[in-house]
C-alpha positions as CSV (number, residue, x, y, z in Angstrom):
1,M,27.7,16.4,-25.5
2,R,27.1,17.3,-21.8
3,V,24.2,15.4,-20.4
4,A,22.1,16.4,-17.4
5,G,19.8,14.1,-15.5
6,I,16.7,14.9,-13.5
7,I,14.6,12.7,-11.2
8,A,11.0,13.9,-11.1
9,E,7.3,13.0,-11.1
10,Y,5.9,15.7,-13.4
11,N,2.5,15.2,-11.9
12,P,1.7,17.3,-13.8
13,F,4.5,19.2,-15.5
14,H,4.4,22.9,-14.6
15,A,6.3,26.2,-14.9
16,G,8.7,25.3,-12.0
17,H,9.8,22.2,-13.9
18,A,10.4,24.2,-17.1
19,W,12.5,26.6,-15.0
20,H,14.5,23.7,-13.6
21,I,15.4,22.4,-17.1
22,A,16.3,25.9,-18.3
23,Q,18.8,26.3,-15.4
24,L,20.4,23.0,-16.5
25,R,20.7,24.3,-20.0
26,A,22.2,27.6,-18.7
27,A,24.8,25.5,-16.7
28,G,26.0,24.0,-20.0
29,A,23.8,20.9,-20.5
30,T,23.3,20.1,-24.2
31,H,21.0,17.2,-23.5
32,V,18.5,16.5,-20.6
33,V,17.3,13.1,-19.6
34,A,14.5,12.8,-17.0
35,V,13.9,9.8,-14.8
36,M,10.1,10.2,-14.3
37,S,7.7,8.2,-12.0
38,G,5.6,5.9,-14.0
39,Y,2.0,5.1,-13.0
40,T,2.5,5.5,-9.3
41,V,3.9,8.4,-7.3
42,Q,5.6,9.0,-3.9
43,R,2.4,10.2,-2.2
44,G,1.1,6.7,-2.3
45,E,-1.4,7.0,-5.2
46,F,-1.6,6.9,-9.0
47,A,-0.4,9.8,-11.1
48,I,-3.0,12.3,-12.3
49,A,-2.4,11.1,-15.9
50,R,-0.7,8.3,-17.9
51,K,3.1,8.3,-17.9
52,Q,3.2,8.7,-21.7
53,V,1.1,11.8,-21.5
54,R,3.2,13.4,-18.8
55,A,6.4,12.5,-20.7
56,Q,5.0,14.1,-23.9
57,I,4.5,17.4,-22.0
58,A,8.1,17.2,-20.6
59,L,9.5,16.5,-24.1
60,Q,7.7,19.5,-25.5
61,H,9.1,21.8,-22.8
62,G,12.8,21.0,-22.5
63,A,13.5,17.3,-21.8
64,D,15.1,15.2,-24.5
65,L,14.7,11.7,-23.1
66,V,12.3,10.4,-20.5
67,I,12.8,7.1,-18.8
68,C,10.6,5.4,-16.2
69,L,11.1,5.2,-12.5
70,P,8.9,2.1,-12.0
71,T,6.7,0.8,-9.3
72,P,7.5,0.2,-6.5
73,F,10.4,2.6,-6.4
74,S,8.3,5.5,-7.6
75,C,5.9,5.2,-4.6
76,A,8.6,4.7,-2.0
77,R,10.1,6.7,0.8
78,A,12.7,9.3,-0.1
79,Q,15.7,7.1,0.3
80,D,14.5,4.3,-2.0
81,F,13.0,6.8,-4.5
82,A,16.4,8.7,-4.7
83,R,18.5,5.6,-4.8
84,A,16.6,4.0,-7.7
85,G,16.6,7.2,-9.7
86,V,20.3,7.7,-9.3
87,H,20.9,4.1,-10.2
88,L,19.0,4.5,-13.5
89,L,20.9,7.6,-14.5
90,Q,24.2,6.0,-13.6
91,S,23.2,2.9,-15.6
92,L,22.8,5.0,-18.7
93,G,26.6,5.5,-18.6
94,C,26.5,8.9,-20.2
95,V,25.1,11.4,-17.6
96,D,27.5,14.1,-16.5
97,I,25.2,16.3,-14.2
98,L,22.5,15.5,-11.7
99,G,20.3,18.5,-11.3
100,F,17.8,18.7,-8.4
101,G,15.5,21.3,-6.9
102,S,16.4,22.8,-3.6
103,E,14.8,25.3,-1.2
104,C,18.2,26.6,0.0
105,G,20.2,26.2,-3.3
106,D,23.4,25.8,-1.3
107,L,25.2,22.7,-2.5
108,S,28.0,22.9,0.1
109,L,25.4,22.9,2.9
110,L,23.5,20.0,1.4
111,R,26.7,18.1,1.2
112,R,27.4,18.8,4.8
113,A,24.0,17.4,5.7
114,A,24.5,14.3,3.6
115,A,28.0,13.7,5.1
116,G,26.7,14.3,8.7
117,L,24.0,11.7,8.3
118,R,26.7,9.2,7.4
119,E,28.6,9.8,10.7
120,E,28.4,6.8,13.1
121,G,27.6,9.1,16.1
122,V,24.6,10.6,14.3
123,K,23.4,7.2,13.1
124,N,23.6,5.8,16.6
125,S,21.7,8.7,18.1
126,M,19.0,8.3,15.5
127,R,18.7,4.6,16.1
128,Q,18.3,5.2,19.8
129,A,15.6,7.9,19.3
130,V,13.7,5.6,16.9
131,G,13.9,2.8,19.4
132,E,12.4,5.1,22.0
133,G,9.4,5.8,19.8
134,S,10.4,8.9,17.8
135,P,9.4,9.1,14.1
136,F,12.2,8.4,11.7
137,A,12.3,11.8,10.2
138,A,12.3,13.6,13.5
139,A,14.9,11.3,15.0
140,R,17.2,11.9,12.1
141,Q,16.9,15.6,12.2
142,A,17.4,15.8,15.9
143,A,20.5,13.5,15.7
144,L,22.1,15.7,13.0
145,A,21.2,18.8,14.9
146,Q,23.5,17.7,17.8
147,A,26.4,17.8,15.4
148,D,25.4,20.5,12.8
149,P,22.3,22.5,13.6
150,Q,22.5,24.5,10.3
151,A,22.6,21.4,8.2
152,A,19.9,19.7,10.2
153,A,17.5,22.6,9.5
154,L,17.5,21.6,5.8
155,L,15.7,18.4,6.7
156,R,12.5,20.5,7.4
157,S,12.2,21.3,3.7
158,P,11.0,18.5,1.3
159,N,13.2,19.3,-1.7
160,D,16.3,19.9,0.4
161,T,15.6,16.5,2.1
162,L,15.3,14.8,-1.2
163,A,18.5,16.6,-2.4
164,V,20.3,15.1,0.6
165,E,19.1,11.7,-0.4
166,Y,20.3,12.2,-4.0
167,L,23.8,13.1,-2.7
168,T,23.8,10.1,-0.3
169,A,22.8,7.7,-3.1
170,M,25.5,9.1,-5.3
171,E,28.1,8.4,-2.6
172,E,26.8,4.9,-1.9
173,L,26.5,3.9,-5.5
174,G,29.7,5.6,-6.7
175,A,27.9,7.8,-9.2
176,G,30.3,10.4,-10.6
177,F,27.8,13.0,-11.5
178,A,28.5,16.7,-10.9
179,P,25.6,17.7,-8.6
180,L,23.7,20.9,-9.4
181,A,21.3,22.4,-6.8
182,V,18.7,24.5,-8.6
183,T,16.9,26.9,-6.3
184,R,13.2,26.2,-6.3
185,R,10.9,28.9,-7.6
186,G,7.2,29.3,-7.0
187,A,4.7,27.9,-4.5
188,A,6.0,25.7,-1.7
189,H,5.4,22.0,-1.8
190,D,1.7,21.3,-1.1
191,A,1.1,25.1,-0.8
192,P,-2.5,26.4,-0.8
193,E,-3.8,27.7,-4.1
194,G,-2.9,31.1,-5.6
195,G,-0.4,33.8,-5.0
196,T,2.4,32.8,-7.5
197,D,3.1,32.5,-11.1
198,F,4.7,29.2,-10.4
199,P,1.9,27.1,-8.9
200,C,2.9,23.8,-7.4
201,A,1.9,20.4,-8.7
202,S,-0.5,19.8,-5.7
203,E,-2.4,23.0,-6.6
204,L,-2.7,22.0,-10.3
205,R,-3.9,18.5,-9.3
206,I,-6.7,19.9,-7.1
207,I,-7.8,22.2,-9.8
208,F,-7.8,19.4,-12.4
209,L,-9.8,17.1,-10.1
210,E,-12.3,19.7,-8.9
211,R,-12.8,22.2,-11.7
212,G,-11.3,20.7,-14.8
213,V,-8.0,21.2,-16.7
214,P,-6.0,24.0,-15.2
215,E,-5.1,26.9,-17.5
216,D,-1.5,26.1,-17.5
217,I,0.5,26.6,-20.7
218,F,2.6,23.6,-20.1
219,S,-0.1,21.0,-20.0
220,S,-3.6,22.3,-20.7
221,A,-4.0,21.2,-24.3
222,I,-2.7,17.6,-23.9
223,L,-4.5,17.1,-20.6
224,R,-7.7,18.4,-22.1
225,D,-7.4,15.8,-24.8
226,E,-6.9,13.1,-22.1
227,A,-10.0,14.4,-20.3
228,S,-12.1,14.3,-23.4
229,L,-11.2,10.6,-23.9
230,G,-12.2,9.8,-20.3
231,L,-8.6,8.9,-19.4
232,A,-7.9,11.8,-16.9
233,P,-7.9,13.0,-14.2
234,V,-7.1,9.7,-12.5
235,D,-8.8,9.8,-9.0
236,M,-8.1,7.4,-6.2
237,R,-11.6,7.9,-4.8
238,R,-12.9,5.7,-7.6
239,L,-11.1,2.8,-6.1
240,E,-12.1,3.4,-2.5
241,T,-14.4,0.3,-2.2
242,A,-11.9,-2.0,-4.0
243,W,-9.1,-0.7,-1.8
244,L,-11.1,-1.3,1.4
245,L,-12.0,-4.8,0.1
246,R,-8.4,-5.6,-0.4
247,L,-7.4,-4.3,3.1
248,R,-10.2,-6.0,4.9
249,G,-9.1,-9.3,3.4
250,M,-5.6,-9.0,4.8
251,G,-4.6,-10.5,8.2
252,T,-1.7,-9.3,10.4
253,E,0.8,-11.8,8.8
254,E,0.1,-10.5,5.3
255,L,0.2,-6.8,6.5
256,A,3.6,-7.5,8.0
257,L,5.0,-8.4,4.6
258,L,4.3,-4.9,3.2
259,P,7.2,-2.5,2.6
260,D,8.0,-0.2,5.5
261,V,6.0,-2.2,8.0
262,S,8.0,-2.7,11.2
263,E,7.8,-2.7,15.0
264,G,4.5,-4.5,15.1
265,M,2.8,-1.9,12.9
266,E,0.7,-4.7,11.3
267,H,-1.4,-5.0,14.5
268,L,-2.1,-1.3,14.6
269,L,-3.0,-1.3,10.9
270,H,-5.2,-4.4,11.3
271,G,-7.1,-2.8,14.2
272,A,-7.6,0.4,12.2
273,I,-8.8,-1.4,9.1
274,R,-11.4,-3.3,11.2
275,Q,-12.9,-0.1,12.5
276,A,-12.6,2.2,9.5
277,R,-15.2,2.9,6.8
278,S,-12.8,4.7,4.5
279,V,-9.1,4.8,3.7
280,G,-9.0,8.3,5.3
281,E,-10.3,6.8,8.5
282,I,-7.6,4.1,8.5
283,L,-5.0,6.8,8.2
284,S,-6.6,8.8,11.1
285,L,-6.9,5.8,13.4
286,A,-3.4,4.5,12.7
287,G,-1.6,7.8,12.4
288,G,0.0,9.8,15.1
289,R,3.3,11.3,16.2
290,R,5.2,8.1,15.5
291,Y,3.8,7.1,12.1
292,P,3.4,9.9,9.6
293,T,0.4,9.9,7.3
294,A,2.7,9.7,4.2
295,R,4.3,6.5,5.4
296,L,1.0,4.9,6.2
297,R,-0.6,5.9,2.9
298,R,2.3,4.3,1.0
299,I,1.9,1.1,3.0
300,L,-1.9,1.0,2.2
301,F,-1.2,1.7,-1.4
302,H,1.4,-1.1,-1.6
303,A,-1.3,-3.4,-0.2
304,L,-3.6,-2.4,-3.1
305,L,-0.8,-3.1,-5.6
306,C,0.1,-6.4,-3.9
307,V,3.7,-5.2,-3.4
308,T,5.7,-6.9,-0.7
309,A,8.9,-5.8,1.0
310,D,11.0,-8.2,-1.1
311,G,10.1,-5.9,-4.1
312,F,12.7,-3.5,-2.8
313,A,15.4,-6.1,-2.5
314,A,16.9,-5.1,-5.9
315,L,17.3,-1.9,-7.7
316,P,15.7,-1.4,-11.2
317,R,16.9,-4.1,-13.6
318,F,16.2,-2.3,-16.9
319,I,15.9,1.1,-18.4
320,Q,12.4,1.7,-19.8
321,V,12.1,4.5,-22.4
322,I,8.9,6.4,-22.2
323,G,9.6,9.1,-24.8
324,H,12.3,10.9,-26.8
325,N,12.9,13.7,-29.3
326,A,15.7,14.0,-31.9
327,A,18.3,14.9,-29.2
328,G,17.0,12.0,-27.1
329,R,17.5,9.6,-29.9
330,A,21.1,10.7,-30.1
331,L,21.4,9.9,-26.4
332,L,19.8,6.5,-27.0
333,R,22.3,5.7,-29.7
334,L,25.1,6.6,-27.3
335,A,23.6,4.6,-24.5
336,K,23.5,1.4,-26.6
337,S,27.3,1.3,-26.1
338,T,27.5,2.8,-22.6
339,A,24.5,1.5,-20.6
340,S,25.0,-1.2,-18.0
341,L,21.3,-2.2,-18.0
342,P,19.2,-3.3,-21.0
343,L,17.2,-0.6,-22.8
344,V,13.5,-1.3,-23.3
345,L,11.5,0.7,-25.8
346,R,8.6,-1.7,-26.4
347,H,6.8,-4.6,-24.7
348,R,8.4,-7.3,-26.8
349,D,11.9,-6.1,-25.6
350,M,11.1,-7.6,-22.2
351,K,11.0,-11.2,-23.4
352,S,14.8,-11.4,-23.6
353,L,15.4,-10.0,-20.1
354,S,16.1,-11.7,-16.8
355,L,13.4,-13.2,-14.7
356,E,14.0,-10.5,-12.0
357,A,13.5,-7.8,-14.7
358,Q,10.4,-9.5,-16.0
359,K,9.0,-9.7,-12.4
360,Q,9.6,-5.9,-12.0
361,Y,7.9,-5.2,-15.3
362,S,4.9,-7.3,-14.3
363,L,4.4,-5.0,-11.3
364,E,4.4,-2.0,-13.6
365,C,1.8,-3.7,-15.8
366,R,-0.4,-4.5,-12.7
367,A,-0.1,-0.8,-11.6
368,A,-1.3,0.2,-15.1
369,D,-4.3,-2.1,-14.9
370,L,-5.4,-0.8,-11.5
371,M,-4.8,2.8,-12.6
372,A,-7.1,2.2,-15.5
373,L,-10.0,1.6,-13.1
374,A,-9.4,5.0,-11.5
375,M,-10.0,6.9,-14.8
376,P,-13.2,8.7,-15.5
377,Q,-14.0,6.0,-18.0
378,P,-12.5,2.7,-16.7
379,Q,-10.3,1.0,-19.3
380,P,-9.5,-2.7,-19.9
381,C,-6.3,-4.4,-18.8
382,G,-3.2,-4.2,-20.9
383,M,-2.5,-0.4,-21.0
384,E,1.2,-0.9,-20.3
385,E,1.6,-3.8,-22.8
386,R,0.0,-1.7,-25.6
387,R,1.9,1.5,-24.8
388,Q,4.5,2.7,-27.3
389,A,7.4,5.1,-26.6
390,I,6.5,8.8,-27.5
391,A,8.7,9.9,-30.4
392,L,8.7,13.7,-31.2
393,S,10.1,14.7,-34.6
394,Q,12.2,17.6,-33.2
């Protein structure tokens, strides 16, 4: 048995994801486990469909076992997203390979970038630039460019940036995976529609939201069933008023407790909230060269979810199984003796876990309850508690 791990959102699963899994199989992986974002995603919003639906599609097209990257780690900055995903794969105790997408596909160059960012001189230069008002990402890239311009150029590409974070997390956590950089195929991240046989997830989400289920062989049938039940596509615009109500009720002291709020940002946010008539206006008013829109959107999303900075104090405390096939069940049998975290397949499994684990799980339940209000037909609370792991026969 040679097990490969993937960290992904599958929002939704598409041809590029199938290509990624196929490359891991070609590299010798006999089993593939995916750590997949649950109800929330890195963009600072809910996924387009329930996590069990997205997991079912992944299982039908190459994955064997899908486990959950829970809130708040799934809607976090790249460093926290990568660290939590690596931690979960490491905690299974049976993963041999970590496969990740990359624009450059050059593992040695990615390793150079990760090693360079750990150098004290680079870190000091970055801290100085941030202190002088530069955005974190720009400051980091500029600091690395002083030492290694070729490696620093990788930080302009989203998948290469995330790959560097995976390698950094592996080093910090002592994860002994063999890293495998899979050259990304198809449309670039957030590319405009059309022009490739490998459309990106952003394009597919836009089609789903605006014109109906995209004609994509990897997800159309299942997503069409979800749409017919009024469960998809999930659309954050349905929560706009509730979101603004939550934000307008927060003072500067409460805003300061949100993840990634620093340097007095709470005052900037509070002023923007007081003036704005939409979430988009808040982002426009508070955004700028120093604070990227993606960071601000995650902060506002954490406010909606009632997540505070102390939610990031610990890594995930349990391994929640979303779905499996026959090969995945073989992995689970092995993981019962190798895993360093408890395996959770159903709601009642949570009752025997630590208070910290139960606290993390309660946040996943809250995310599910709010996501249910952003569905075409709003659903009652308890979606996560009622959920059962997907079990495919083959």
